[in-house]
N, C-alpha and C positions, 0 to 999 in steps of 0.2 A: 617448286620454291620452297625454300627452308624456313623454319620458324624465326630464324635470325631475319630473314627478309622482311617479314611481316612485322616483327618488332621494330626494325628501323622505319618502315613505313608509319608504324603508330607512334614511334617516338618523334619523327619529324613533325607529325599532325598535331601531336599533343603540344609539342613546343609553339607550332605556329597558333595554335588555339589560345593558350596562356599569353602569348606575345599579344594577339590581337584582341584579347578580352581586357588585358592590361591596358592597352593604347585606348580602346574605347572608354574604359572607365576614366580615363584622363582627359581623352578629347572632348568628351560629351560635357565637361564641365566648363570649357573654354567659352566665353561669351563670344567670340568670332564663330563658332560652330554651332551655336543655339539653332540657327535656321535648318542645319543639317540633321541634327538628332531631335529637335523638339517643333518640327514644322508644323504639324496638326494642331499641338498645343498653343504655340505661337499664333498661329492663324486665328484660333478661336478667342485667346486672352488679350492679344495686342499688346504684351508686357514690354516695358522699357528695361533693359538691361544694363547694369553698371559694368563697367571694364575695370574694376578694382583688382587688387592683386590678393588674393586668399590662397593660403598655403594649401588648402583642401582640394583645390583645383588640380594640384599636379602629384596627387597621393591616389593610387587606384584603391576603389573601395566596391564592395558587392552590394551597394544599397540599390542599384537599379534590379538586381535580381530579387531581392526581398519585395520591393515594390510590383514586380511583375507577378510574382507567386501570390500577392495579397489581392490581386484584382480578381474579382469575381465575375462569372458568365453574364450576369445582369450589365455590369459595367461595358464589358466588351461589346454586347449586344446594343447598347445605347451609344456608345462610342463609334465602332466599327460597322456595325449591322450585322445581318444574319449570316453574310458569307464569312465573315471572320470567325463567327461561332462555329460555323461548319468546319472551317480548316482547323480549329482548335480541337473541336470533337475527334477529327481524324488522328491528331496526335494523340489525344486521350487514349482512343481505341488502340493504336499501336503501342503505346506505353503498357497498357494493360495486357494484351494478349503476348507480347514479346516478353513481357517479365515472367508470365507464367512458362512460355516455351523456354526462356533461358534457365529458369530452375529445374525443368524437367529434363531437358537435353544435355545441360552442362553435368549434371549430378547422375544423369541416369543413362543417356545414350553415348556421352564423350568417352567415358571409361570402357565401354563396351566395344567402340570403335577403336581405341587406341590398344587394346589387349586382344583383339580380334583375331591376331595370328599368333602362332608360336615363333616368336622372332627375337634377336638380339636388339633390345631398345638402346639407342644411344642418348645423348644429352640431349634434353628438349630443345635448346637452342639449335642444335645441329639437325634436328630430326626434321624430316619432310612433312610437311602440311597434310599430305595424302594419308598420313598414317592416324590422323584424326578424324577421317572421313568413313563413311559406310564402305567405301571401297577396300577398307583395311580388314573387314570381315570375312571370315571364310564362308565358302558356300556350304548351303544346307546347314549352317550355324542355328542352334536352338535358340540362340538369344534374339533372333531377328523379330521373334512375337513381341519384344519389348519396343521395338521401333514401331510396330503396328499399333500396339496400345498408346503410346504417345502420340502417333498421328491422329488417332481417334479422339484423345482427350484435346489436342490443339484444334482440331476442325469442330467439334462440338462447343468448345468455349467461344471460339471466333463466332460461330452462328449465332448463339446466344447473345454475346455483346453487340454483334451487327444489328441483331434485331431491337434490342434496347436502344441502340444509337438512332436507328432509323424511326423508332417510335417517338424519341425525345425530340429529334429535329422535325419530324413532321408536327408536332405539337407546338414547336417554336414557329414553324411556317404558318399555322393558322393564327397565332397569336400576331405575327408580322403583317398578316392581311388585315386581322381585325382592328388593329390600332391605328392603321393608316385611314383614318375615316375621312379626311379631307383631300385623299390622293386623286388628282383629276384624271390618272390613267385608268382607274377604275370605271369611268363614265365615257371613255374615250375608246374608239374602235380605229385602226387603220385600214384604210380600203386603197388596196393597189390593183391594177390591170383594169382601171378605168376606161371603158370605150370611147374613142375620140368621135366626136361628131362635127361635122362641116358646118353646121349652123349654129350649135351651141357651144359654149366654153365649158371647160371640165366643173367649174363650179356650178353653173347651171344644171348640167347634168347629175351631179350628184344630189342637189337638191330635189330635181324631180324624181329621181329614182327612190329617194328614201322617205320623202313624202307620200308616195304612192304606195310603198310596202312596209313601211314602217312609221306610219303616220302617228299612231299613238305614242310612240316612244322617241321619236326623232326629235332633237332639240335645235342643232344648228351644225355647222360644218366649217373647216378651215382646209383650203385648199394648199398643196405644197407647190414652192414656186423654185424654179430652177435659177439659181443666183449666178450669174456671170462674173467675170473678172472686174469689169468695170463697176457692177452693182457693189462687189465685195470693197473697192477702193472707196467708194462713196458712203458705204456704210461704215467702214473704218474713220472717214473724215467726220461722220456725223458724231462717233463715239468720243474723238478727239474735243471736237468741238462742244460737247455736253460736258466733258471733264474741265475744259477751260473756264466753263461757265461758272464753275464753282467759285472761282476768283473774283467774280464781279461785285464790286463793292469794297474789295479789301485794298486798304492803303499801303502801298508799297515804299519801301525805304528809297528815297530819291539820291541817296548816296551811293547807290550801286553803280559798279564800274563793269566795264567788258570783262567776261569772265576768261582767265587764261588757264589752259588745260594742257598739260603736258603729258604725253603718253610714255609709256614706262621704258621702252628700249629705243623708239624713234627718235625722241628728242623734240619733235615737232610741237608746236603749240598752236591752239586755236583762240580765237577772240570772237566767234561768230555770234555770240548771244550779246544783245545789246537792248536797252530799254526803249521802247517805243513811246512816242509822244500820246497824249490823252486824244488830242485831235484823231489820230488814226483809229483809236479804240472806238471813238464815238462814231465814226464813218462805217466801221466795220460792222458794228451792231446794226445798222440799218438793214444791212442783207442778212436774211435769215438762211442758216443751211438747211433748214426744214421746209423751204420754200418748194411749192408744187413744181416750180420751173425746174428745179434740178433733179427732180426724181425721174429714174429711169423705168420704162416698162420691164415687168418682170414675166417671165415665160412661166406658164402653168404647166405642171407635171400630171402625169397620169396618176396620182397619189393625193389622198386626203384625209385628213382628220375628221371624223363624224361624232359627235356628242349626243349623248343621250340622257335621258331624264333620270333614269335609275341604273344602278349597277348591274341588276339582273339583266336589264334589257340589251346592255353592252355585251354582257357575256354570251347571251343567246344569239345575238346578231354576229359575233365573233366566230361562233363555234359551228354555225349552220351553212350550208351551201346556199349561194345567194341565186345562182342561174344554173342553167343546165350545162353551161360551159364553165369548167372549173378554173380555166384560165383568166376569167373576167369577174370583176367585182370579188376579188380575193380579199377576206376580212380577217383581221388578228386584233388581238387586245393590243392597244398602243403601249409602248414602254413609257416611262418617265421623262419629262422633257430634258433634263440634264443627261438622260441617257440615250438620247437618240442621236444616231449617225446620219445627219443631214445628207451627207454626199451620196449615200445609197438609196435614198428615198427617191432620187431622180431617175434611176434605173428603170428601164422597161423589165415588167415581171417576166415577161416571156423569154428574155434571155438569162434568167436565173439558172436554169437546169443546165445551159451551156457553161456558164461560170463554175458551176459545181464539178461538171466533168473535167474541165480544164485544170482547175485547182487540184483536183483528186490525182491527174496524172502527173501534174508538177511535183506533188508531193511524193509520189511513188519513184520518179526519176531522181529526185534529192534524196530520198532514203536509199536508193541503190548507189549513187554517187558518194555517199557517206561511207560504203564498205572499204574505201581505198585506206583511210585512216585505221580503220578498224583493224584491216590485214596488217598495215604496219605494226599496230599495237600488239597484234597478237604474236607477231615474230620478235618483240621484245620480251615476252613472257616465256618463251621457248628460247632458253640459253643456248643450247647445243645447235639448234638450227641458225641461230643468229651468228655463231661463229662459222658456221661452214659458208653462210651467204657472204659475211663481211669478215674474210680473214685477217684483215689489218687490226680488228678489235681485240684478237686473242690476248695480247699481252695486256692490255688494260682490262679485260674480263679475268684474268688469273687472279687479280686483286680481290680479296674477300669482300671488302666494303662496297668495290664498285659493282661487284655481281649482286650483292643486297641491294643497292640503290636501284640498279636499272631494273632487276626483276620485281622488286617490291614497291617502288615508290614512281619511277618515270612512266610506265605505261598509264596508270590512271591519271596521272597529271595531263599527258598529252590528249587523252580520250576528253577530259574535262575542258580542256581549250577548245577542241573542236566543236563540243556540245553547246558551247555558248553561242555559236552560230545557229542553233536550231529554233530557238524561241522567236527571234527577229523574221527568220523566215517564214516560219509558219504563222505567224501573225499578219505577214504579207499575204499570204495565201487565203487567210480568214477573211481578209478585208475584201480581196478580190471577189470572194463568194457572193458578196452583196448582203451582208446583215444589216437589219435596220436599226440596232443597237450597239452601244459600246460592249455592254456585258455579253451579248449574245457573240460579238466577235472575238471576245476573250475567252468565251466558254469554248467556242469552236477551236480556237488556238490551244487550248488545255488540252482538249481531245487529240489533236494532231501531235502535238508535242509528246503526249502519253504514250500513243501508238508507236511513234518514232523511236522513244527511248526504250520501250519493251522489246521492239524488235533489233534495234541495233545494239543496245548494251547487253540484252539478255541472250536472245535467239541467236543471233550472227556470232556472238563470242563462243555459245555453246556448240553449236552446230558446225561451224566453220573449222574449229580448231586452230591450227596455225596457217592455215591457207584456205582463202575464199574459194580457190578452185575446187574444193571439196564440197560444193553445194549439192551434190548428187543424193545426199542424204535427204534433200527435200524433195527429190522425185519420186520417192516411194512413202506416201503417207503412214503405211502400215509400220514402217521402221522407224517413224520419229520417236514414240516413247522409248524404243529400246536405245536409239542414240542419245536420248536426252538422259536416260538412266546412266549410260556410260560417261557421258560429258559433264554432267553438273557436277559430281563430286570433283573432278580434274579442275574444273573452273571456278570451284568454290574460293580458291585463294585469290583469284583475281577479282571476284566480287568483293572479298573482304577489304582488299586496299582500295577498291572503288568506293566503298562505304567511308573508308577513312578519309579520302581525298575529296570526292563529291559531297560528303556529308558534313563531317567536321570543318573542313576549310571553307566551304560555301557559307555555312553558319557564321564564321568568322568574318568573312567579307561582307555578308548582308549586315550584320551588326555594325561593321564599321563604315558602311555606305561608301565605299571608295571612290566611286564616281561622284558622288554629290560633295564628298570632302574635297576631291581634287579640284572640282569646278568651283566651289566656294573659295578655295585658296587662290586658284587664278583669277577669279574676279576680283577678291579683295586686293591682292598683293601685286599681281601682273598688269591686269587691265585697269587697275585703280578705280574701279566703280565702287562709289561711296552709297549709292542707293541700295537698300536692302531690298531683295527679290525673294519672294518666299519660294523655297525649295519643295514643293508640294507634289507628290506623286499618290497614284493609287497602287493599291498592292498587286504585285504581278503574279496573280493566280495562275497563269498561263505557264509559268515557270516553277514555282514553288509547289503546288499540287502534283503535277506529274514527278517531281523529285521525291517527294514523300512517299507516294504509291509506289514508286520503282522501287524505294529501298523496302517496303514492305512485302514487294513481290519476291525480292532476293531473300529476305527474312523467312518467308514462308517456305520457298523452295530449298533452302539450306538448313533449315531448321533441324530436320532430322538426319539429313544426309551428311552435313558439314556444320554441326552446331557452334564450331570455334567463331562464326560471325556474330553470333546472338550478342555477346556483351558489347562489343563495338556498336551494332546497331542500336541496342537500348540506350546506350549512352548518346547516340545523334538523336533520337527522339526526346530524349529528356532535355538535351540542350536546346532542340529547336523549340520545345515547349516553353522554355523560357525566353529565347531570343525574340520568337514570332509575337508573343504576348507584349513584350515590351515595345516592338514595331508597331503593333496595333494601335498602343496607347499613345504614342510620342510622334512617331515619323509619318505614317501614311494617312492620307486624308480620302475617307470614302465618299465618293463622287456619285456612284451609282450601286445598285445591289441587285443580284439576280434572285434574291427570296430564298436562298439555300438551295439552289440547282446544282451545285457542285457535289453535294451527297450522293445523289444517284450514280455519278461517275465513281466517286470512290468506293460505293457499294458494288457495283458492277466489277470494278477492278480488284476488289479483295476476293469476290467468289470466283472469278477467272484464276486468281493466285492460289485459291484453295484447291479448286480442281485440278491445275496444273501442277500442283505439289503432289497430289493424290495419283495423278497419272504417272509422274516419275517415279514415286514410290513403288506404284505398281510395276513398273518396268524393272526396277532395282530389285524387288522381290522375286521377279521371274529370272533375272540374271543370276541371282543367289540361289535358285532352285528352291524357294520356300513356297509350296503351293498353300500351305495354310494361311500366311500372311497375305500372299496376293488374292486368294479368294476372299478373304475379310474385307480387302480395300474396295472391291467393286461395290457392295451395297453401301460405302461411304461415299462413293462418287453420286451415285443415284440420290441419297438422301440429301447431298449438299445442292444438286439441282432442283429437287423438289422443293426445300427451302427457299432457294432463289425465286421460285416461281410463286411461293407463297407471298414474298415480300413484294413482288411485282404486282400482284393483284390487290394487296393490303394498303401498302403506303404509296407505290409510284403514282398511281392518279392524283394523288394530292399535289404532286409536283409538276403535273401538266397543266393543270387548268385550277381555277379557284372554284370553291364549294359554293353552290347556289344558295345553300341554307345560310351561310355566314352572310353573303351579300345581300340577301332578302332581309335579313335581321338589321344590318347595318342601314338598309334604305328605310325600314320602319322606324329605326332609332332617329334617324334625319327628320322623318315627317312629324314625330313627336315632339322633337326639340325645336323644330321651326327653322333649322339650317339647310333646308333643302334648296330656298331661294338664292340664299347666298353662295352655296355651291354651284349653282347653275350660272350665276353672274361671273362667277371666278373661272368657269371653263372657257369663256370667250378669250380671255387673253393668256389662258395657259400654256397653248401650243402655238402662240404668235411666233413666227419664223424670225421677224427682226424685232425681238422685245427689248424695250429699253433697260430691263433688268440684267442684260448682258454686260452692261458698263460696270467697271470696278469703281466704287465710289472713292474719293479722295478723302483720307482719313488722316487726322493730325497735322492738317496743314495750318500753320500759324503765320500771321502777318505781323511785322514789327512796324511801329509808329514811324513817322517821318521826324524830321528835325523839330527841334524846339522853336520856339519864336526868336530866340536869338541867335539860331543857327549853329548852335554849339553840338547839338545832337546828344547831350547829356541824357535826355530822358529815354532815347532809344537804348543808350548803353545802360543805363539803370533798369530798364525793363527786360533787356537781355540777363542781365545780372540776376534778376529776380526769377525770371524764368528758369535759369540755370540752377539757382537755389533750389526753387520749387521741383526741379527735376530730380536733384539729389535727393530731396526729402521724400518724395513720393515715387521715385524709381524702385523697382521691384528688384531683389537680386534673382541670381541664376536659379532656373528651375530645380537644380539637383543640390544646391547650397544652402544650408541654413546657417552657417557660421557668419558672422559680422566682418564685414570689410575692413580693412586696414584703417580708413579715417575714423571709423567707430572704436577701434582700438586705441588709436593716439588720442582722441578726446577722452577715452576712459581713463588712460594713463595719465593725462595732464591732470584730469580731477583729482585721480588719486594722489599725484604729486602735489597738489595745491592743498590737500588735506593733511598729508604727513609733514610738509615743508613748513618749519617755524615761522609764524607771521610777526611782522613788526607791530608793535603795539605803541600807540601815541601816548607819551607822558602826560599827564596831568599838568595843566600850567599852574 
């Protein structure tokens, strides 16, 4: 690929980013999009917005960038949880290490690569990108020691920054545990694999087991029920009934008429909603939905939530082996109630290992099926082979701008389109594995997506070259370092365009919220849905964490070999730092939190990236016949592995379980404050499967009064006018706008006009 192709790809992505950022700056100010871009804030504050015309709404402004940068880590922790802080720290670490790498490699390594051979250098736009890689350096060059020194500096600084981040996040995790003093999950243990008895129910079996072996700490238990379809329908009917009971005692305007609703395109109308007489309401109140006769028998499952008197007792029971059969009475600390994935609690524990094997095989098959689009994409990057296989494209490819477009932009776009199918597929596989919580399912999907993208985006593109049939490179593991050393500098140009497309463009689409924006437009203007529904989503860690870590892998492996990727990568991390902080503060709603468990994934991936970079550099130094540089690289690999082992011993255990010291201190603090009994009483209803708190309370429901005594209805109209006036007075402006609406400007102009206009004075009589 020529430099012109890279500049074409960069220009297209920069133009798209500027366009999307400008559109976002305008669209976020529109009142009809407030649910899309401020869903979390609106859900917390319940603000009423005016639909007034304000000029500022249609002018792009960087105010959201300033607010995003001003936000502190404590605010993100309080707003979005510890997982959001961990994701933010991954971006901070990437910005720090690649800022150093960009300075060292652009000013120290890149000139050595460019002038590595005595050759005639053409103009830079027409030069091949391979002249900026280490492949352009002559064999046995005395300047290869500079590459080795830069590799040492980057690896050492990366390890230091990793240790500092690991220590900081471990401290935040301890704070996250200690501040959740009233968290019921600390007292609760999930028991699975309960043996089935022919004479006793599961509830009785659990009670007899824990009263016998844990009598001093056992408090109570709650058996998990398998809910059928009929029970789900009845539960939904109960929720609807309880919601409509909020209208009891409210007077309804008797002037109501049958509602006529016209669909947008069909033209059909409906008048199905009519006012029922009071006699029907009184008769319906006689029969209660919660009557015992309407209740259906629930089927007990071999799982239960067991509550203990102290946090320490629950931790001990969750970590020890209960019986000599490891498949029975399996205990783990229970997740928070909002985090429980109820459907998987009904699965028999003995079949989980089968599910793991099936999902693993499914992931491998899907991974190899994905090689088909990768083969096609690699053919696009090799222009000569593309002309041989498709002769009818020779006339089109002779044009310079078409060549730059096809080789520099189209391959990464096609790969990105295919990659959009990966997260939903991996989420399905993670669900079939049988996780007991939503956070565990998302974390498992994150690991699967990460392995998938590293394999297909990096290794397949590097080892396959232009044809997947050349996978014989994998048949001999000893030759893999040499194959990587040959292929990585060549494929660095494709990785650069991939960062531009997958990085910059994806951040723009993330900021725009294209799916939510489209659905909001269709709901308002096509489906004519007047009711506001909250567009609240949790942050997609399973898609964004692998994307950031893959860019970090590309940055480490190409930093010394092809440093031209570093400026584009650094801009991606800086833009992502701003965009994701804005999304955490305004868009996404945190429903559950893993307590920082994404950081070990990021740490292990970074260590893998460092070791892979060092192995590739070792192969490159061997190809360039530089024994000194190759000899100094071997100790660096050993030191990196020792550093990783130290971190696993020092910090990783804090992410696997809770420290007993902290839990005992929390138990003693509860005893001294006298809140232990209150916590025990709350445990009985914390994990109730059919809890009343699942209902969404009706807020903001106002009833209008009936007619006046004379039947004119003027009282209702006057009250509606007063309420409308109060709404205008008390209504809040858009969260992004501080300027006054047009109505206030009009009143201000009238006031000034009354002051400046000459007044008529009455003459004295």
